[in-house]
N, C-alpha and C positions, 0 to 999 in steps of 0.2 A: 450166367445169361447165355441162352442158346443163340445160334447164328441167326435164326429168324427174328428173334427179339432185337438183336444187334442191328439187323437191316431195317427193321421197323423204326427203331430209335434214330438211326442215321437219316432215314427218310423224313422223319418229322423235323429234323434239324436242317434238312436240305443239303446234306453232305453226301456226295456220291463215292468218294474215294475211301481208302483205308490207310492206316499208318500208325506209328508209335513213336514219332519223333517230336521235337519241340514245335516245328512249324505246323504240323497237323493238330497238336494240342491247342495251339493258338487259334486255329480255324474252328475247332470244336467249341471252345469257350465262347468265342464271338457269336457263332451261329446259335448256340444254346441260349444265350442271353436275348437274342432277337426272336427266337421261336417259342421258347417256353417261359411263361410269365412267372414272376414271383408273386404269389397270391395267397390269401388266407380265407377264401370263400367258405370252406368247410367249417371253420370255426363258428361262422354265423348261421350255418345251416344245421348245426347240431350234429354234424357228422364227425366221428372220431378220426384223428390223424394217425394213419397207419404207416408203418415203415416197411422196409424190405420189399418182398414180392408185391405187397399191396400197393406200395408207392409206384413200382414199375407199371402195374396195371393202370393206375390213375394217370400217369404221365404219358406212357407210350401208347396204351390201347385206347384210353378214354380222352386223350388230347387235352389234359388239364395241366396246370402248373402246380406249385406248392411252395412250402416254406423251406428254410435251409436244412431242416432235419430230413425232409423228403428229397430235395434236389441235391444238396451237397452230401447229405448223410447216406442216402439210399441209392438213388437212380444213377446219377452221373458217375460216381466212383465205380459202380458195377459195369457201366459201359467202358470206362477207361481200362479197367482190369481185363475185360474181354478183348480189348484191342491190343493188350500187351504192355500197358503202362504199369509202373510201380507206384502204388497208391497208398497213402496213409491219411487217416482221418485225424484232425486236430481240433481241440476245443479252443474257444477264444471268448474274451469279454468284449462287450461293445461300449465304447466311450459315449457318455452323455455329458457334454461339456468337457471338463478336464478330469473327470473321474470314470474309471472303468466299471462296468456292471458286475454282476455275479459270475462265477466261473461257469463255463460251458454254455453261456448264453447264445453263442453262435457256433455253428459247425462249419469248418473249412476243410479243404483238401490240400495235401502236399503231394506233388508228383515229382519223382526224381528221374531225370533224363540223360545223364546222371545228376546234373545240377538240380537243386531243389526249387520247385516253383509253387507259388501259392495260386491255387485255382479256386474260384468262387463264382457260382452261378445262382446264388440265393441270398444276395445282400441288397438288392434294389439299387437305388440311386447312388449309394455311397461306395459301391464296388467298382473295380477296374474292368475295362472291357477285355483286356488281355491278361494272361498269366503274368505274375510278378516274380522276379528272381529273388529268393529268400536269403541267399548268401551274399547279396550285394548291398552295400550301404550307400550307394550313389542314388540320386534322384532318378526315377523311372517315368518318363513322360508316357501318357496314355490319353486317349480321347476324353476320358472322364476326369482328368486331373494329373497332377504330378504326385506320384506315390514314392514313399521312401520308408525303408525299414531302419529302426534304431533299437539298440538294446534296451530291454525293459528289466524290471526287477526279477530276481530269482530265475534267471535264464530265459524269461519270456522275451518275446519279440513284439515291439510296438510298430504298427503300420500307420503311417501318416498320409493324409491326402491334402495336398496344398498347404502343408505345414501344420495341419490339425490332426491330432490322433483320432483314429476311428476304430482300431481293433488292438487288443493285447492278446497275442497268440502264444499258447503254451507249447512246449516242446514234446510233451508226453504223448505217445501214440494212443489213440482211442478207438473203441468200437462203437457201432451205432447204439448198442445197449446202454453205453455210458450216458447218453443224452435223453433217455426215456423219462427220467424224473423231472428234468427241466421242461420237457415237452408237456408233461402232466400239468406243471405250473402254468405254462403258456395257455393251455386249454381251459383251465379251471379257475385261475385266480382272477378276481375282479380288477387287480392291478395290471393284468397282462395287456401289453400294447396290442396284441392281436385280437383281444376281446373288445377293446375300445374303438378300434378303427377297422373298416372294411376296405381292402385295397386289392388291386390287380395291376401289375406294372411290368413293362418289358422295355428293353432297349429298342430304338429304331435306328435307321441308317445314320441320322444326324442328331439324335437326341433321345427322347424317351416319351412313351405313351403311358398314361396312368389313369385308371378309373378308381376314384376314391369315393365310395358311396355312390352318389349320382352325379359327381363332378368329374368330367372328362377333361384331362389336361394333356396337351401336346407341346413339347418343348424342342427347340433346336439351339444352336449356338447363339443365336441373336434374337429369338422370338419365342414367346409363350402364348399359347391360345387356350382359353378355358371355356367350357360350355356346360351349362347345367342341363341335365337330362330330365325332362318333365314327366315322363310316364314309364311304366314297366316295359312297353314295347321298345322305347328308345334305349333303355338300359340293356335289354336282351340283344338288341342289334349291335350295341357297342361291344358287348362281350364277344359276339360272333365275329364281327368285322375286324376288331383290333387285336383280339387274343385267341381267336379260333375256338372259343368255349361256348358250348350250347348247354344251358341249364334247364332241368325239368322244373325247377322252382327257383325263384330269386331269393337271395339272402336278405333279411331285414337290414335296413340301414341304421346303425347305432347312432 
């Protein structure tokens, strides 16, 4: 990533400084979660999900968001490396109830400063606002819950949120190419959750803003407000106002 792209990326995040320490990493993750939405719009527009340089163009130049393969797998690790961080991609399974899903279902980032930190800007409402220390077994308070790492089977690491398992993280380093076959499944399988639901969501100062289909939801610590958008113009305005996204055409609502 060249210096101009780094500056453009930091500008989108609203970050003016530079650094490669833990405090700056914490600032970067929080700002990323508030500025860049976790979204699956292209799945419903029939547009292919492209990784690497294509994802950088989508997020940095075109002002879009993306899924974990784009945000955690492609764009954010490239920014972190350009800033001097030691970055490793890891695969993980997502818990549904008390059972983990298939391998490599979710992409996460490990950053060593030199302590290992879990960094995740592509997990939506279940993720932490700040990096989580992976070699600690103590509860880690976060605005989004109390997170805790516990040993999993075969050397894996389970991440709990408020006592409920959310991720099973493997220890094996990965490259973005390792996730391409899973991405194909998410794009093409009728069972894919990204095909069944249309969403765009980001953190806000005190909660979260989500557009799911034509239902706009704003939450904070004590209040939830839902509003059904009745026409295309209202949906376009919501994408622009709350997520900074301008679309040439709207995705059909599944």
